[in-house]
C-alpha positions in Angstrom: 76.1 77.7 107.7 72.7 78.1 107.0 69.5 80.5 107.5 67.4 79.3 110.2 64.2 80.0 108.4 62.7 78.0 105.6 61.7 80.4 102.7 59.3 79.7 99.5 61.5 78.9 96.6 59.7 81.8 95.0 59.0 85.4 97.0 57.2 88.4 96.2 58.8 91.4 96.0 56.9 94.1 97.4 58.6 97.4 95.7 55.7 98.0 93.7 52.8 97.8 95.9 52.7 101.4 97.4 53.1 104.0 95.6 56.8 103.3 93.4 53.9 100.7 91.6 50.0 100.2 92.0 50.0 102.6 95.0 47.4 99.4 96.2 44.8 100.0 98.8 44.5 97.9 101.9 41.4 95.4 101.2 43.8 95.2 97.9 47.6 93.9 100.2 45.4 91.7 101.5 43.6 89.9 98.9 47.2 90.1 97.2 49.2 88.1 101.0 45.8 85.7 100.4 46.8 84.9 96.8 50.5 84.5 97.5 49.6 82.2 100.7 47.0 80.4 98.6 49.7 79.5 96.2 52.9 78.4 98.2 54.2 82.2 97.9 55.2 82.6 101.6 57.9 85.1 101.6 57.5 88.8 101.1 60.9 90.7 100.6 60.9 94.7 101.4 63.5 97.1 101.9 62.8 100.5 104.0 63.7 102.5 100.6 60.8 100.9 99.0 57.4 104.4 98.2 59.8 106.7 100.0 60.1 104.6 103.3 56.0 104.5 103.4 55.1 100.8 101.6 56.8 99.2 104.6 54.1 100.6 106.8 50.5 100.1 104.3 52.1 96.7 104.2 52.0 96.4 107.6 48.5 98.2 108.2 47.2 95.4 105.3 49.1 92.3 107.2 47.6 93.7 110.6 44.3 93.7 108.4 44.4 90.9 107.3 44.3 88.6 110.0 47.6 86.7 108.7 48.9 84.6 111.6 52.3 86.0 111.5 54.3 82.4 111.6 52.7 81.6 108.1 55.4 84.4 106.8 59.0 84.9 106.6 59.3 88.8 106.6 62.1 90.1 104.4 63.7 94.3 104.5 66.8 95.5 103.7 68.6 98.7 105.4 71.6 101.0 105.0 70.6 103.5 101.6 69.8 107.1 102.7 68.1 108.6 99.9 66.0 112.0 99.6 62.5 111.5 100.7 59.2 113.4 101.6 59.9 110.9 105.4 64.1 111.1 105.2 66.0 114.4 103.3 68.9 114.1 102.8 71.2 116.1 100.9 73.2 113.1 98.8 72.3 109.6 98.4 74.6 107.5 100.2 74.8 104.8 102.8 74.9 104.8 106.2 76.0 101.1 108.5 76.6 102.7 111.5 75.2 100.7 114.7 72.7 102.8 115.8 71.9 103.3 112.2 71.3 99.5 111.9 69.1 99.0 114.5 66.8 102.0 114.2 66.2 101.4 110.9 65.0 97.6 112.0 62.8 99.2 114.9 62.0 101.4 112.4 60.6 98.4 110.2 59.4 96.5 112.7 57.1 98.8 113.9 55.8 99.5 110.1 55.3 96.4 109.4 53.8 95.5 112.8 55.9 92.3 113.4 57.8 91.5 116.6 60.8 90.3 114.0 62.0 90.5 111.0 62.5 86.7 109.6 65.6 88.4 107.7 67.6 91.7 107.2 69.8 92.3 104.3 72.1 95.4 104.0 70.9 96.9 100.3 73.9 97.8 99.1 77.6 97.2 100.5 79.0 100.9 101.3 82.8 101.5 101.2 82.7 102.8 104.4 81.2 99.8 106.0 83.0 98.9 109.4 82.6 95.0 109.9 83.1 95.3 113.9 80.0 98.0 114.5 78.1 95.9 111.3 78.4 92.8 113.7 78.4 94.3 116.9 74.4 95.8 115.2 73.6 91.7 114.3 74.4 90.2 117.3 72.7 93.1 119.3 68.8 92.5 117.4 70.2 89.0 116.9 70.4 88.4 121.1 66.9 90.8 121.7 64.9 88.2 119.0 63.9 91.2 116.2 65.8 89.0 113.1 66.4 85.7 112.4 68.7 85.4 109.6 71.1 87.9 108.3 72.2 88.8 104.9 73.6 91.2 101.9 71.8 92.2 98.7 74.3 92.9 95.4 77.7 91.8 97.6 80.6 90.4 95.8 82.4 87.8 97.3 85.5 89.8 98.6 83.1 92.3 100.0 81.3 89.2 102.2 84.2 88.1 103.0 85.1 91.9 104.7 81.8 90.8 106.2 82.9 88.0 107.7 86.4 88.9 109.3 83.5 89.2 112.3 79.6 87.7 111.1 77.9 85.2 109.5 76.1 86.0 106.3 73.9 83.8 105.4 72.0 85.1 102.1 72.9 87.3 99.5 70.2 88.7 96.7 71.2 89.6 93.4 70.3 90.8 90.3 70.1 87.6 88.5 67.9 86.9 84.8 69.0 85.8 81.8 70.2 89.4 80.5 71.8 89.9 83.1 74.2 87.2 84.1 77.2 88.2 84.9 77.7 86.3 88.5 77.8 83.1 86.8 81.0 84.0 86.2 82.0 86.5 88.5 82.2 84.1 91.5 79.2 85.3 93.2 77.4 82.0 92.6 80.2 80.0 93.4 80.7 81.6 96.7 76.7 81.1 97.4 77.1 77.4 96.7 80.6 77.0 98.0 79.7 78.6 101.6 75.8 77.1 101.8 74.7 80.3 101.1 71.1 81.4 100.5 71.0 82.9 97.1 68.6 85.2 95.8 68.0 86.6 92.4 65.3 90.3 92.3 64.3 90.8 88.4 64.6 87.3 87.3 63.1 89.0 83.9 65.7 90.6 82.8 64.6 92.9 80.1 62.6 90.6 78.5 59.8 91.8 78.7 60.9 95.8 79.0 63.5 96.1 75.9 63.7 95.4 72.2 67.4 94.5 71.6 68.7 92.1 69.5 69.5 90.3 72.6 66.2 90.3 73.3 64.6 89.5 70.3 67.4 86.6 69.9 66.0 85.2 74.0 62.3 85.8 72.6 62.7 83.6 69.7 64.0 80.9 71.5 61.6 81.4 74.2 58.5 81.5 71.9 60.1 77.7 70.2 60.7 76.5 73.4 57.3 77.3 75.1 55.7 74.9 72.4 58.1 72.6 73.4 57.2 72.4 77.5 54.3 73.6 77.1 54.3 76.4 78.9 55.0 80.2 78.5 58.2 82.3 78.6 58.2 83.5 81.9 58.0 80.1 83.2 60.9 79.2 81.1 63.3 82.2 82.5 62.0 81.3 86.5 63.1 77.9 85.3 66.8 79.2 83.9 67.9 80.6 86.8 66.0 77.4 89.8 67.6 74.9 87.3 71.4 76.5 88.9 73.0 74.3 91.5 73.1 77.5 93.8 69.5 77.0 94.1 68.8 80.4 93.5 65.1 81.6 95.2 63.7 84.3 92.2 61.9 87.2 93.8 58.8 88.0 92.0 58.3 91.7 90.9 54.5 92.2 89.3 51.4 92.4 91.6 49.4 90.4 88.7 47.7 87.8 91.4 46.9 85.2 87.6 51.3 86.0 86.8 52.3 85.0 90.1 50.3 82.0 89.7 51.6 81.0 86.5 55.1 82.2 87.8 54.3 79.4 90.6 54.4 76.3 87.3 58.4 77.3 87.3 58.8 74.8 90.1 57.6 72.5 88.3 59.8 73.4 84.6 62.9 70.6 84.3 65.0 71.7 81.6 67.5 70.5 79.5 70.9 70.6 80.4 71.3 71.5 76.6 68.5 73.9 76.5 69.8 75.7 79.3 72.3 76.3 77.7 70.9 77.1 74.4 68.6 79.8 76.0 72.0 81.4 77.3 73.3 81.3 74.0 70.8 83.3 72.9 71.4 85.8 75.0 75.0 86.3 75.0 75.3 85.9 71.3 78.0 83.5 71.4 78.2 79.6 72.2 79.9 78.6 75.6 83.7 78.8 74.9 
């Protein structure tokens, strides 16, 4: 299987563009969109819940004002999580993957984003109550109506994807993957992406390296400092290059909203880590050599 759309190698994550983070005004969002396009980042990752169900609409307003042609960008969004928010009161956080909900959620995302279609829809997190037949019915309706082009999942294990693939093809999986959160190297998730030619995306690709002060992070930082000199680059670039060396052809989803950091991140596409250096960083993270 293969996705129908060409997504940029680095993806701009929008989770903190709105009220969950920077609270960018419309003109600031326009500037950041244009900056992304200038440096080759054409794919923007959304979820209906971002900003308490408000960030898609903020982005859509900016997109409408930007003059950017729809065909020059790719829009990804996610649905399924029901959380308590002013725009959507819920007594308990839960998941909803009923046919009617998936369709209505996509239609709301299209309205908010000021677009006629999503390049990709992802189910945000797996639910124990998923019915593959019902999900497949919703996806087929949305595809037939031209409202989505690709269908994938986020945070799913290979066995959870297999449940869906009883009825519908899954072309992508967006997962947490970084040097400090690398369980997917061994739990079959990335193996599944390679075996089934799924588009692999990694959220939080820098992990906790710049957020925590643990023994693991200290080991990683010490290693990165030495390696950055050898490669004439920066620690964040090396962390992204480490992810992208994996044969699953992973697309990092960048959480930063700072233009200069996005520009620097793009340099990672040209860094080819030596195989032994890749394992040096893995050893620094794990605290021991591989078996």
